[in-house]
C-alpha positions as CSV (number, residue, x, y, z in Angstrom):
1,M,-74.6,18.2,6.0
2,R,-76.0,16.2,3.1
3,I,-77.5,12.8,4.0
4,V,-77.2,10.1,1.3
5,K,-80.1,7.9,1.1
6,L,-79.1,4.3,0.5
7,T,-81.0,2.0,-1.9
8,R,-82.6,-1.1,-0.7
9,G,-79.9,-3.3,-2.2
10,E,-77.2,-1.2,-0.6
11,S,-78.8,-1.4,2.8
12,I,-79.0,-5.2,2.5
13,F,-75.5,-5.4,1.4
14,I,-74.1,-3.3,4.2
15,A,-76.3,-5.2,6.7
16,T,-75.0,-8.6,5.3
17,N,-71.4,-7.4,5.6
18,Y,-71.9,-6.3,9.3
19,F,-73.5,-9.7,10.1
20,V,-70.8,-11.8,8.4
21,L,-67.9,-9.8,9.9
22,S,-69.5,-9.9,13.3
23,L,-70.0,-13.7,13.0
24,I,-66.4,-14.1,11.9
25,T,-65.2,-11.9,14.8
26,L,-67.3,-14.0,17.2
27,I,-65.8,-17.3,15.9
28,I,-62.3,-16.0,16.3
29,M,-62.9,-14.5,19.8
30,I,-64.6,-17.6,21.4
31,P,-61.3,-19.6,21.6
32,F,-59.5,-16.7,23.2
33,W,-62.4,-16.1,25.7
34,Y,-62.5,-19.9,26.5
35,V,-58.7,-19.8,27.2
36,L,-59.0,-16.8,29.5
37,C,-62.1,-18.3,31.3
38,V,-60.3,-21.6,32.0
39,S,-57.2,-19.8,33.2
40,V,-59.1,-18.0,36.0
41,T,-61.5,-20.8,36.9
42,P,-60.7,-23.1,39.9
43,Y,-60.2,-26.7,38.8
44,S,-63.1,-28.0,40.9
45,I,-65.5,-25.8,38.9
46,F,-63.8,-26.7,35.7
47,S,-64.3,-30.4,36.5
48,E,-68.0,-30.0,37.4
49,K,-68.8,-28.4,34.1
50,N,-66.8,-31.1,32.2
51,G,-64.4,-28.6,30.8
52,L,-67.0,-26.2,29.2
53,V,-66.4,-22.9,30.9
54,L,-67.5,-19.8,29.0
55,F,-68.7,-17.8,32.0
56,P,-66.6,-18.4,35.2
57,T,-68.7,-18.3,38.4
58,S,-65.6,-18.0,40.6
59,L,-62.3,-16.5,39.9
60,S,-58.9,-17.8,40.9
61,F,-55.4,-16.6,39.9
62,D,-53.5,-19.4,41.3
63,Y,-52.3,-20.6,37.9
64,F,-50.9,-17.1,37.2
65,A,-49.3,-16.9,40.5
66,Y,-47.7,-20.3,40.1
67,L,-46.2,-19.4,36.7
68,L,-45.0,-16.0,37.6
69,K,-43.6,-16.9,41.0
70,K,-40.2,-15.3,41.3
71,G,-37.5,-17.7,40.4
72,S,-39.7,-19.9,38.3
73,L,-38.7,-21.0,34.7
74,I,-41.5,-19.0,32.9
75,Y,-40.6,-15.9,35.0
76,N,-37.1,-16.1,33.8
77,A,-38.2,-16.9,30.2
78,Y,-40.4,-13.9,30.2
79,G,-37.4,-11.7,30.9
80,V,-35.4,-13.4,28.2
81,T,-38.1,-12.8,25.7
82,I,-38.5,-9.2,26.6
83,R,-34.7,-8.6,26.2
84,N,-34.6,-10.5,22.9
85,T,-37.6,-8.6,21.5
86,A,-36.3,-5.2,22.5
87,A,-32.7,-5.7,21.4
88,G,-33.8,-7.6,18.2
89,V,-36.3,-5.0,17.1
90,L,-33.8,-2.2,17.6
91,L,-31.0,-4.1,15.8
92,A,-33.4,-5.2,12.9
93,L,-34.7,-1.7,12.3
94,M,-31.2,-0.3,12.1
95,L,-30.1,-2.9,9.6
96,T,-33.3,-2.7,7.5
97,A,-33.3,1.1,7.4
98,A,-29.6,1.2,6.4
99,A,-30.1,-1.2,3.6
100,A,-33.3,0.3,2.5
101,Y,-31.9,3.7,2.4
102,S,-28.9,2.7,0.4
103,L,-30.9,0.7,-2.2
104,A,-33.4,3.6,-2.5
105,E,-30.6,5.8,-3.9
106,K,-30.7,5.5,-7.7
107,K,-27.1,6.6,-8.0
108,L,-25.9,3.6,-6.0
109,P,-23.4,1.5,-8.2
110,G,-24.7,-2.1,-8.9
111,R,-28.0,-1.2,-7.3
112,R,-30.0,-3.6,-9.5
113,I,-27.7,-6.5,-9.0
114,I,-27.7,-6.0,-5.2
115,M,-31.4,-5.8,-5.1
116,L,-31.6,-9.1,-7.1
117,I,-29.3,-10.7,-4.4
118,F,-31.7,-9.6,-1.6
119,V,-34.7,-10.9,-3.6
120,F,-32.9,-14.2,-4.2
121,T,-32.7,-14.8,-0.5
122,M,-36.6,-14.6,-0.3
123,L,-36.9,-17.4,-2.9
124,F,-34.0,-19.7,-1.9
125,K,-32.8,-20.5,1.6
126,G,-29.5,-22.1,2.7
127,G,-31.3,-25.0,4.4
128,L,-31.8,-25.9,8.0
129,I,-28.7,-28.2,8.4
130,P,-26.2,-25.7,6.7
131,T,-27.7,-22.8,8.8
132,Y,-27.2,-24.8,12.0
133,I,-23.6,-25.7,11.0
134,T,-22.9,-22.1,10.3
135,I,-24.3,-21.0,13.7
136,K,-22.4,-23.7,15.4
137,N,-19.1,-22.8,13.7
138,L,-19.6,-19.2,14.7
139,G,-19.8,-20.2,18.3
140,L,-23.3,-18.9,18.7
141,L,-25.0,-22.0,20.0
142,N,-26.6,-21.6,23.4
143,T,-25.6,-18.0,23.7
144,D,-27.6,-15.0,25.0
145,Y,-27.6,-13.3,21.6
146,V,-28.0,-16.1,19.2
147,L,-31.9,-15.6,19.0
148,I,-31.3,-11.8,18.4
149,L,-28.9,-12.2,15.5
150,V,-30.6,-15.1,13.6
151,M,-33.8,-13.0,12.9
152,A,-32.1,-9.5,12.7
153,Y,-32.9,-9.0,9.0
154,S,-35.8,-9.5,6.6
155,A,-35.5,-8.8,2.9
156,F,-39.4,-8.5,2.7
157,N,-39.4,-5.7,5.3
158,M,-36.4,-4.0,3.7
159,I,-38.3,-3.9,0.4
160,I,-41.3,-2.3,2.0
161,M,-39.2,0.3,3.7
162,K,-37.2,0.9,0.5
163,S,-40.4,1.6,-1.4
164,F,-41.4,4.2,1.2
165,F,-38.0,5.8,1.1
166,E,-38.2,6.2,-2.7
167,G,-41.4,8.3,-2.3
168,I,-39.5,10.9,-0.2
169,P,-38.7,13.9,-2.5
170,D,-35.1,14.0,-3.7
171,S,-35.1,17.8,-3.2
172,L,-35.1,17.3,0.6
173,K,-32.0,15.1,0.4
174,E,-30.3,17.5,-2.0
175,S,-30.9,20.4,0.3
176,A,-29.4,18.5,3.1
177,A,-26.4,17.7,1.0
178,I,-25.9,21.4,0.1
179,D,-26.0,22.3,3.8
180,G,-23.2,19.8,4.4
181,A,-25.1,16.9,5.9
182,S,-23.6,13.5,5.4
183,E,-25.7,10.5,4.2
184,I,-26.0,9.3,7.9
185,R,-27.1,12.7,9.0
186,T,-29.7,12.9,6.2
187,L,-31.0,9.5,7.1
188,R,-31.2,10.3,10.8
189,S,-32.5,13.9,10.6
190,I,-34.7,13.9,7.6
191,V,-35.6,10.5,6.2
192,L,-36.4,8.6,9.4
193,P,-38.6,11.3,11.0
194,M,-40.6,11.4,7.8
195,S,-40.9,7.6,7.8
196,M,-42.5,6.9,11.2
197,P,-45.6,5.1,9.9
198,V,-43.4,2.5,7.9
199,I,-40.9,2.3,10.7
200,A,-43.8,1.5,13.2
201,S,-45.3,-1.1,10.9
202,I,-42.0,-2.8,10.2
203,G,-41.1,-2.6,13.9
204,L,-44.4,-4.3,14.8
205,L,-43.7,-7.1,12.2
206,Y,-40.2,-7.7,13.8
207,M,-41.7,-7.5,17.3
208,V,-44.2,-10.2,16.6
209,T,-41.6,-12.3,15.0
210,Y,-39.3,-12.1,17.9
211,W,-42.0,-12.5,20.5
212,N,-43.6,-15.6,18.8
213,D,-40.4,-17.4,17.9
214,F,-39.8,-20.8,19.4
215,F,-38.4,-22.8,16.5
216,N,-35.0,-21.1,16.5
217,A,-34.8,-21.5,20.3
218,L,-35.6,-25.2,19.9
219,L,-32.7,-25.5,17.5
220,Y,-30.0,-23.3,19.1
221,V,-30.8,-23.1,22.9
222,T,-30.4,-26.1,25.3
223,D,-30.1,-24.2,28.5
224,W,-33.6,-23.6,30.0
225,H,-32.3,-20.3,31.6
226,K,-31.7,-18.9,28.2
227,A,-35.0,-20.2,26.6
228,P,-37.7,-17.6,25.7
229,V,-41.2,-17.9,27.0
230,Q,-42.5,-19.3,23.7
231,L,-40.3,-22.4,24.0
232,V,-41.5,-23.0,27.6
233,L,-45.1,-22.6,26.4
234,R,-44.5,-25.0,23.6
235,T,-43.1,-27.5,25.9
236,I,-46.0,-27.3,28.4
237,I,-48.6,-27.6,25.7
238,A,-46.9,-30.2,23.5
239,S,-45.9,-32.6,26.3
240,S,-49.2,-32.0,28.4
241,S,-46.9,-31.8,31.4
242,L,-44.7,-29.3,33.1
243,P,-40.9,-29.1,32.5
244,P,-38.9,-30.5,35.5
245,E,-37.2,-27.1,35.9
246,L,-40.6,-25.4,36.3
247,L,-41.7,-27.9,39.0
248,E,-38.4,-27.6,40.8
249,A,-38.4,-23.8,40.8
250,A,-41.9,-23.6,42.2
251,G,-41.1,-25.7,45.3
252,R,-44.6,-26.9,45.8
253,T,-47.2,-29.2,44.3
254,P,-48.3,-27.9,40.9
255,P,-51.8,-27.1,40.0
256,P,-53.6,-29.2,37.3
257,T,-51.9,-28.9,33.9
258,I,-54.9,-27.7,31.9
259,G,-55.1,-24.5,34.0
260,I,-51.3,-24.0,33.7
261,Q,-51.5,-24.4,29.9
262,M,-54.3,-21.8,29.6
263,A,-52.6,-19.4,31.9
264,A,-49.3,-19.7,30.0
265,I,-51.1,-18.9,26.7
266,V,-52.7,-15.8,28.2
267,I,-49.3,-14.6,29.7
268,V,-47.6,-15.1,26.3
269,A,-50.3,-13.6,24.0
270,L,-51.5,-10.7,26.2
271,P,-48.7,-8.2,25.6
272,M,-49.1,-8.3,21.8
273,M,-52.9,-8.1,22.1
274,V,-52.6,-5.1,24.3
275,L,-50.0,-3.3,22.3
276,Y,-51.4,-3.9,18.8
277,P,-54.5,-1.5,19.0
278,F,-52.3,1.4,19.9
279,I,-50.0,1.1,16.9
280,Q,-52.5,-0.4,14.5
281,K,-53.1,2.9,12.6
282,Y,-49.4,3.2,11.9
283,F,-49.1,-0.5,10.9
284,E,-52.0,-0.1,8.2
285,Q,-50.7,3.3,7.0
286,G,-47.1,2.1,6.7
287,M,-48.0,-1.1,4.9
288,L,-50.4,0.6,2.5
289,I,-48.0,3.5,1.7
290,G,-45.0,1.2,1.3
291,S,-46.8,-1.3,-1.0
292,V,-48.5,1.3,-3.2
293,K,-45.4,3.4,-3.7
294,G,-43.4,0.2,-4.7
């Protein structure tokens, strides 16, 4: 194995890069660490240290137990968010893959015009009020599936997937057609299995979008039992108080609000932080291949 000797300038450059990146990582991680420490620190210790808790000397999970008590508002909201995310990602991937596969076919009549229509939706939106009126006239306000449908498609994600599909050799599709496979069978049996990196990356984008959404819930949902966890978190943090429904469901005196806020942030952010490292390689590979081939 050949060992490459670095010059003095290269060594300084690499060391500087490591130092700067480590410093940026530390700056990013400190707020997360602080939130985690406050969420597991008893309020008495938090008060003694005037709110500066970076290394908890005593652990308490009362805030989490309070929020996740069966029957509480955030417990129900967590279930709503998981349902919306799972169903939304599945529906969004189906719609995105179908549109991307169709537009990747060069023989599709009017392909260029259809593509321009999709791109047009990325540049110009219908507006907040017309969108709200449309949702209302369709009878989707305050329903279980309104938050699934309003985000079930992204033209940007479709273009990335389309670029990836265009890189798949036409000979494979032609061979499937000769064997009698339909377009749906070709998509399901050949194209999708070869496109797992881009599917994983697009799925992650949709997953983060559904999981972090609160604005659509703020517009289209008024029933707290149909509200996602992000809307409950936003209410807790923005108002610096607990929603009456959360207090009523708990059935006892609530802990201090600061601890509840921090614990709620951890509960909401933790699933994405745990999941992302396992699919990061697919995310990076899919995004790079999809963008380069486009």
